[in-house]
Backbone as CSV, one residue per row, in Angstrom:
resi,resn,N_x,N_y,N_z,CA_x,CA_y,CA_z,C_x,C_y,C_z
1,MET,113.054,84.386,87.584,112.097,85.240,86.181,110.956,85.519,86.948
2,PRO,109.970,86.441,86.277,109.171,87.185,86.764,107.995,85.787,87.035
3,ILE,107.151,86.374,88.072,106.016,85.182,88.061,104.924,86.190,87.838
4,LYS,104.133,85.882,86.630,103.144,86.658,86.381,101.645,86.297,87.001
5,GLY,101.026,86.975,87.111,99.452,86.897,87.468,98.160,88.021,86.827
6,SER,97.154,87.419,86.972,95.813,88.099,86.655,94.815,87.739,87.563
7,CYS,93.615,88.577,87.143,92.056,88.731,87.487,91.975,87.656,86.537
8,HIS,90.043,87.120,86.706,89.707,86.164,85.895,89.739,86.322,84.730
9,CYS,89.448,87.680,84.244,89.064,88.142,82.649,90.368,88.640,81.739
10,GLY,91.116,89.291,83.141,92.386,89.674,82.392,92.888,90.980,82.174
11,ALA,91.851,91.952,82.925,91.651,93.405,83.128,92.930,93.808,83.908
12,THR,92.645,92.916,85.035,94.128,93.203,85.734,95.218,92.576,85.848
13,GLN,96.447,92.963,85.331,97.675,91.437,85.348,98.819,92.771,85.826
14,TYR,99.835,91.444,86.354,100.806,92.471,87.163,101.935,91.306,87.251
15,GLU,103.161,91.320,87.603,104.243,90.459,87.555,105.159,90.606,89.010
16,ILE,105.680,89.456,89.764,106.079,89.237,90.686,107.224,88.671,90.714
17,ASP,108.515,89.558,91.538,109.682,89.111,91.414,110.632,88.423,92.474
18,PHE,109.676,87.773,93.419,109.793,86.896,93.847,109.069,85.186,93.700
19,THR,109.272,84.583,94.559,108.814,82.946,94.541,107.966,82.445,95.554
20,PRO,106.944,82.755,96.011,106.033,82.507,97.014,106.716,81.009,98.176
21,GLU,107.370,81.654,99.129,107.426,80.479,99.976,106.433,79.991,101.070
22,THR,105.704,80.796,101.566,104.708,80.868,102.335,103.517,81.333,101.813
23,ALA,102.007,81.159,102.441,100.704,82.135,101.916,99.933,82.238,102.793
24,THR,99.361,83.208,103.407,99.121,83.222,104.873,97.553,83.305,104.356
25,ARG,96.839,82.232,105.288,95.582,82.731,105.704,94.779,83.290,106.444
26,CYS,94.086,84.138,106.453,93.929,85.261,107.589,92.505,84.800,107.829
27,THR,92.081,85.082,109.019,90.865,84.541,109.448,90.281,86.223,109.699
28,CYS,90.166,87.124,109.675,89.498,88.778,109.854,88.495,88.615,108.901
29,THR,87.703,89.114,109.404,86.031,89.103,108.505,86.392,89.704,106.665
30,PHE,87.974,90.482,106.308,88.009,90.739,105.517,88.753,89.855,104.351
31,CYS,89.511,88.956,105.019,90.142,88.335,104.140,89.344,86.624,104.349
32,THR,88.590,86.650,104.819,87.637,84.925,105.052,86.565,85.455,103.951
33,LYS,85.645,86.524,103.715,84.868,87.035,103.268,85.510,87.157,101.498
34,LYS,86.642,87.601,101.497,87.671,87.985,100.067,87.684,86.439,99.407
35,GLY,88.191,85.343,100.329,88.478,84.261,100.015,90.052,84.132,99.869
36,ALA,90.741,85.226,99.561,92.176,85.004,99.799,93.466,84.158,100.504
37,LEU,94.055,84.393,99.374,95.535,83.383,100.072,96.651,84.489,100.269
38,TRP,97.367,84.891,100.668,98.078,86.197,100.697,99.460,86.059,100.538
39,ILE,100.568,86.300,99.526,101.514,86.319,99.739,102.474,87.836,99.018
40,TYR,103.114,87.452,100.392,103.797,89.350,100.787,105.091,89.409,99.780
41,GLY,105.505,90.298,99.621,106.541,91.156,98.553,106.491,92.461,98.717
42,ASP,108.195,93.428,98.527,108.456,94.696,98.878,107.644,95.350,97.557
43,PRO,107.478,96.718,97.595,106.785,97.325,96.706,107.653,97.110,95.121
44,ASP,108.922,96.594,95.342,109.697,96.697,94.002,109.657,95.511,93.628
45,GLN,109.096,94.903,94.278,109.108,93.242,93.720,107.542,93.503,92.752
46,PHE,107.066,94.140,92.484,105.371,94.035,91.984,105.630,94.771,91.281
47,ARG,104.948,94.769,89.742,104.716,95.625,88.583,103.051,95.180,88.183
48,LEU,102.606,96.066,88.422,101.073,96.134,87.451,101.448,96.472,86.075
49,LEU,100.878,95.641,85.619,100.964,95.713,83.650,99.823,96.230,83.004
50,THR,98.953,96.360,83.819,97.941,97.164,83.439,97.266,98.493,83.612
51,PRO,96.862,99.470,83.057,96.598,100.346,83.862,95.903,100.628,85.243
52,MET,96.270,101.225,86.397,95.898,101.686,87.551,94.266,101.656,87.122
53,ASP,93.866,102.474,86.295,92.353,102.304,86.315,91.522,101.064,86.106
54,ASN,92.210,99.888,85.825,91.702,98.491,85.459,91.736,97.667,87.424
55,ALA,91.986,98.558,87.763,91.790,98.034,89.214,91.258,98.985,90.142
56,GLN,90.289,98.291,90.726,89.142,99.045,91.955,89.851,98.942,93.084
57,GLN,90.010,100.452,93.964,90.551,99.821,95.131,89.083,100.144,96.714
58,TYR,89.766,99.165,97.438,88.245,99.412,98.795,89.246,99.374,100.101
59,SER,88.828,100.075,100.804,89.845,100.432,101.773,88.804,100.260,103.161
60,PRO,88.578,99.130,104.161,87.450,99.009,104.804,87.620,99.502,105.932
61,THR,88.751,99.706,106.496,89.489,100.229,107.644,89.831,101.302,107.600
62,THR,91.354,101.333,107.331,91.938,102.941,107.295,92.149,103.130,105.478
63,PRO,92.668,104.604,105.237,92.863,104.735,103.877,94.442,104.152,103.507
64,GLU,95.304,103.809,104.623,96.612,103.731,104.058,96.352,101.727,103.891
65,ASN,95.321,101.015,104.022,95.206,99.520,103.682,94.226,99.863,102.170
66,ARG,95.679,99.452,101.261,94.222,99.838,99.543,94.264,97.868,99.241
67,HIS,93.178,97.507,99.143,93.096,96.211,98.396,92.501,96.858,97.255
68,TYR,93.122,96.142,96.031,92.294,96.291,95.105,91.785,94.851,94.519
69,PHE,90.814,95.282,93.817,89.999,93.878,92.745,89.716,94.451,91.264
70,CYS,89.858,93.594,90.737,89.051,93.719,89.255,87.791,94.482,89.208
71,PRO,87.311,95.415,88.609,86.138,96.069,88.563,84.987,95.244,87.397
72,VAL,85.697,94.524,86.616,84.840,94.028,85.767,84.561,92.476,85.823
73,CYS,85.140,91.646,86.481,84.951,90.203,86.892,85.321,90.124,88.922
74,GLY,85.477,91.111,89.582,85.056,90.879,90.914,86.318,90.495,91.348
75,CYS,87.659,89.674,90.680,88.850,89.168,91.296,89.243,89.618,92.469
76,THR,89.463,89.573,93.611,91.065,90.068,94.860,91.981,90.185,94.058
77,THR,92.797,91.025,93.919,94.165,90.908,93.377,95.789,91.359,93.958
78,PHE,95.059,91.961,94.631,96.608,92.770,95.529,96.025,93.804,96.567
79,SER,96.925,93.887,97.371,96.996,95.296,98.706,98.387,95.797,97.944
80,ASP,98.255,97.106,98.656,99.373,97.761,99.227,98.712,98.436,100.468
81,ASN,99.409,97.598,101.892,99.003,97.861,102.735,100.714,98.591,103.761
82,PRO,100.424,99.078,104.953,101.507,99.149,105.415,102.309,97.883,105.806
83,ASP,103.433,97.786,106.294,104.277,96.650,106.671,103.979,96.406,108.019
84,TYR,102.670,95.273,108.364,102.815,95.036,109.550,103.331,93.585,110.020
85,SER,104.497,93.538,109.482,104.756,91.761,109.623,105.607,91.934,111.139
86,ALA,106.173,93.227,111.606,106.342,92.915,112.730,105.914,92.881,113.919
87,PHE,104.367,93.320,113.987,103.565,92.587,114.860,103.104,91.364,115.483
88,ALA,103.824,90.230,114.157,103.493,88.738,114.615,104.843,88.949,115.775
89,GLU,105.730,89.205,115.717,106.825,89.056,116.654,106.230,89.734,118.060
90,ASP,105.972,90.801,117.995,106.144,91.901,119.453,105.534,92.690,119.151
91,TRP,103.981,92.551,119.394,103.337,93.304,119.397,103.551,94.599,119.942
92,GLU,104.083,94.783,121.675,103.987,96.099,121.558,105.373,97.284,121.158
93,THR,106.540,96.021,121.133,107.693,97.590,120.518,107.021,97.240,118.833
94,ALA,106.618,96.746,118.161,106.076,96.895,116.790,105.518,98.166,116.620
95,GLU,104.231,98.093,117.471,103.412,99.359,117.790,104.168,100.762,118.121
96,ALA,104.710,100.731,119.383,105.943,101.598,119.310,106.280,102.114,117.982
97,ASN,107.511,101.485,117.539,107.838,101.715,115.882,107.591,101.970,114.789
98,PHE,105.758,101.696,114.932,104.854,101.375,113.561,105.014,102.420,112.562
99,ASP,105.648,102.284,111.416,105.658,103.080,110.420,104.938,103.213,109.163
100,PRO,103.692,103.767,108.685,102.696,103.839,108.105,103.374,103.712,106.632
101,SER,104.359,104.516,106.284,104.879,104.643,105.364,105.459,103.525,104.329
102,LYS,106.229,103.089,105.367,106.739,101.636,105.098,105.578,100.434,104.745
103,ARG,105.726,99.626,103.634,105.147,99.456,102.297,105.034,97.655,102.228
104,ARG,104.284,97.246,102.282,104.151,95.920,102.045,102.810,95.621,100.663
105,ILE,103.860,94.691,99.652,102.727,94.039,98.792,102.045,93.311,99.358
106,SER,101.037,93.074,99.121,100.467,91.787,99.068,99.409,90.922,98.067
107,VAL,99.893,89.452,97.812,99.261,89.271,96.180,98.693,88.355,96.802
108,ASN,97.313,87.996,96.185,96.582,86.907,96.608,97.057,85.744,95.636
109,LEU,97.464,84.809,96.106,98.284,83.648,95.345,97.307,83.268,94.619
110,TRP,95.934,83.002,94.757,94.978,81.830,93.683,95.009,83.013,92.583
111,THR,95.522,83.865,92.212,95.345,84.817,90.817,97.388,84.897,90.118
112,LEU,97.839,83.926,90.610,99.119,83.521,90.125,98.267,82.770,88.610
113,ASP,99.530,82.746,87.134,99.178,82.178,86.271,100.257,81.107,86.166
114,ASP,99.904,80.081,85.787,101.179,78.914,84.982,102.079,79.308,86.644
115,PHE,101.356,78.818,87.774,102.688,78.592,89.222,101.884,77.063,89.805
116,ASP,102.529,76.578,90.555,101.706,75.260,91.274,101.528,76.135,92.688
117,ILE,100.448,76.556,92.045,100.171,77.013,94.050,100.034,75.963,95.073
118,THR,99.428,74.895,94.749,99.826,73.835,95.664,100.722,73.624,96.342
119,SER,101.782,73.919,95.797,103.045,73.725,96.317,103.217,74.878,97.627
120,VAL,103.092,75.837,98.133,103.050,77.014,98.254,102.107,76.519,100.139
121,PRO,103.597,76.411,100.848,102.687,75.897,102.768,101.546,77.087,102.858
122,VAL,100.421,77.035,103.680,99.350,77.806,104.127,99.814,77.823,105.762
123,VAL,99.740,79.496,105.947,99.763,80.034,107.235,98.658,80.587,107.625
124,GLU,98.064,79.865,108.917,96.642,80.604,109.254,97.471,81.752,110.508
125,ILE,96.941,82.846,110.343,96.763,83.901,111.439,95.294,84.099,112.110
126,ASP,95.172,84.659,113.211,93.597,84.826,114.053,94.107,86.462,113.762
127,GLY,93.389,86.971,112.842,92.836,87.842,112.315,92.001,88.466,112.906
128,ARG,91.235,87.547,113.321,89.425,87.953,114.214,90.057,88.724,115.140
129,ASN,91.195,87.854,115.591,91.216,88.427,117.279,92.899,89.268,117.422
130,LEU,93.308,89.519,116.551,95.107,89.947,116.579,94.625,91.853,116.056
131,TRP,93.519,92.123,115.043,93.039,93.312,115.073,91.409,93.669,114.616
């Protein structure tokens, strides 16, 4: 059963087809200023229910990192990024085999509706020093 989510005002709405098992708190400057806790899924597990015009894109580092927020209420909602998950395991191998066309959706856990957010364990990564 899909889990729905939205920004504060409801202008940006989505649903996901996965149950988050962990959330990531990244310490990079972007994530800490946004205050987001990220959960991850494949692009086919995410559906935007409102027009893409209801989400504003921000790409602070490179164009392939697409972070979205609601232009009405300002909530950080989701991101469409290359799949960087292999970098957590082996940096050299991941860097040599990196394919920016392989995507991963990041959803801000705080924006899930009718979901027990406190049931999801949070893992911190040192984004300030990793990239």
